[in-house]
N, C-alpha and C positions, 0 to 999 in steps of 0.2 A: 195571565189567568186563562184557563181553558174554558171556552164558551160552553154554556149549558147544552146547546144544540149537539155538541160533540158527544156528550154522554147519552143524549137521547138516541142518536144514531147508533151508538155502541149497544144500547139496550135492544134496539130493533134488530140489529145484526145478530145479536145473541139468540134471537128467536128464529134465525135462519132465513130472514127476508134477504133476498139477493142484494149484494152490495150495489149492483148496477141499478136496481130499483131505488135504493136509498139515495144514490147520487144523481139518478135520472139519466145517466149516459153509459154507453158501453163502447170501448175502443174496438176498431176493426180495421186492419191494415193501416191506411193513412188517415182515417176519418174517425170522428166521434159521433155515435148515433144516439138519438133520444130513444130511451126504452122505459118500460114500466109494466104494470100489471096488464095482461092481455096480449102481450107480444113476446115472441121467443127471443131470448138474449143470445146474440151471435157468439159462436165459439171460435177459439184460435184455430182449431183444425180446419174450419171452413175457409180460412184465409188461404190455405194451400190449395184447396179445391178451386177456389176462385182464380188462383194463379194459372191453373191448367187452362181455364177459359181465356184469360188475358193473353197467355202465350200464343194461343191459336189465333185469336182475333188480331193480334199485333202483326201477324204475318200477312194479313189480307189487305188489299189496296182499298183506297177510298174510305167510305163509311159502311163497314159491315153491320149486320143486324144481329141483335142478341135478344133472347127472351129468358127471363128468370121466373120460373114457376114456383109459387109459394114463397114469395119474397120476404115475408116476416117483417123485419124492421127496415128492409131495403138494403141490407148490408152488401149482398152480392151485386145487385143491379147497380147501385150507386158507385161501388168500387169500379165496376167495369166501365161505367160511363165516365168516371173521372180519370181512369188510367188508360183508356183506349179512345179511338175515334168512332167507336160503335154507336149506332142508334139503338137505344135499349128500351125494351118494354118489360114491365113487371106485372105479374098477376098475384093477387092475394085474395083468398076466400073469406078471411075473417074481417068483419067490419071494424072491430076494435084494433086489430093490428094495422089495418089500412090507414087509420088515423095517424099512427106513428110514421108510416111510410111517407105520407103526404108532408108531414112536418119535416122529416129528414131530407126529402127531396128539395123542399123550400129552403131549409137552413143551409144546405150544402150547395145550393144552386146547381143541382144535378139535372142534366137533360134526360130524364127518365119519364116514360109514359106509363102511368099506373092504371091497370084495369082491375076492378073489384068483382070477383065472381069465381065460379067453378071452372077450372081450366078444361074440364071435359065438355062443358057446355059452350065455352068460348072458342074452343079449338077450330071449329069450322070456319070462323070469320077472321082468323088471325093472319092468314097468309103463311109464307115460309121464311125461315131465318137461317143465317149462316151458323148460328150456335144457339142451342137451348141448354140451360143449366138449371138444376134443381137440388135443393137440400130438403127432401120431402120427409114427412113423418115415417120413421122406420123401426120404432121400438115395438116388439110384439105386445099385444094387449095385456097379456098376463104377466109381463115382465116389468113391474113397476120399479122405476129407478130408486136407489137407496137414498140419494141426496135429496134432502128436504127442499133445497132451493129449486130443484128440477121438478119433483113430483107435485109440489104444492104451489109452485109459482109460474112455471112455464105452462102455456095453454096446452091442454090435452090434444087439441086439434093439430098442434105442431109436433107432437111426440109419437102418437100411437098409429101404427099402420096395419091393423088387423091381426089375426091369430099368429101369423109368422112374421109380421112386420113389413111384408112386401106388397101389400095390396095396392098402395099408391104407386110404387115403383113398377108393378105390372101394368097399370094403366098408362104410366108415362112411356114405358118402352113401346107400347102399341101406338098411342096417340101421337107421339113425337115422330113417328114415321111420316106423318103428313105435315109436321111443323118444321122439320129440318130439311134443307135443300140437299140435293145430291152432292156428296162431297163435304157436307157440313158436319158439325160435331155435336154430340149429345154428351153432357157431363152430369153424372149423378153421384151425390154423396150417399153413403149407406153406413150401416152399423159395422163395427168390428165383427168379423165372422160371417158376413153376408156376401162377401166378394164373389165366391164361386157361384152362388145362386143367381146373383145379378148378372154375372158374365153369361151364364147359361140362358137366362131370359133374353138377353140381347142377341145371342147367337141364334136362338130359336126364332127370333123375329127378324132375321136377315140383316142385322147390323154388322158392319165390317170393322176390322182393325181395332178390336176390343182390347183396351189396355187398363191395367189396374194402377192405382196411384196411392203411395203410402202417405200417411200424415207425418208430422215432424218427429213422432216417436217410433216410426217404422211400421205402424199398423196399417193394413190396407183398408182405406176408408172412402175411396171413390173409384169410379170406373168411367172411362170415356169410350165412345164408339163413333164410327163414321157411318153416315147414311149411304 
């Protein structure tokens, strides 16, 4: 006999509540993260962006340092901490999202230091890192996603990045000049179609070795650059 709870879940899913919210977890690389209302559900394409960071950190000796800005559920930061020897710091602006990060750090026994606040305000006291990575909000304000699961259930703070979607990326490109050590790496996820603009921003701010990175479908969805 099929439990009543199954039909209740089906009814909720039919109203386009994200499956991850209904079951309370989302898979990401080798881990399962607690998610729900108030936190961005991590996407498969971000797994590949995370791999760029892991590949770089794996080449460094000892305990390299990494910073994840706008960590959301903690997906990137925790994956880096579990898959490399890096000492990882994560920043999250949202109080509601930070609750999920704390839970995921504890559940997964991940050596991640969480800071709650605005990275623009925290930047001066953070020191420098071998690597900084971010999956920032990058959807233009007027371009509301079609998917109900996204537009109604992912927090707006994690989605929208100003008129052209690049406001937060502009801040990151500038501020990370003082957060990434000489020879260190900056990795930024962005929307499909923003690659040229992000590369130009990096070059204008004297970043070197700018590279684009495709997602599993071949779309350019991330950029890396050396300090």
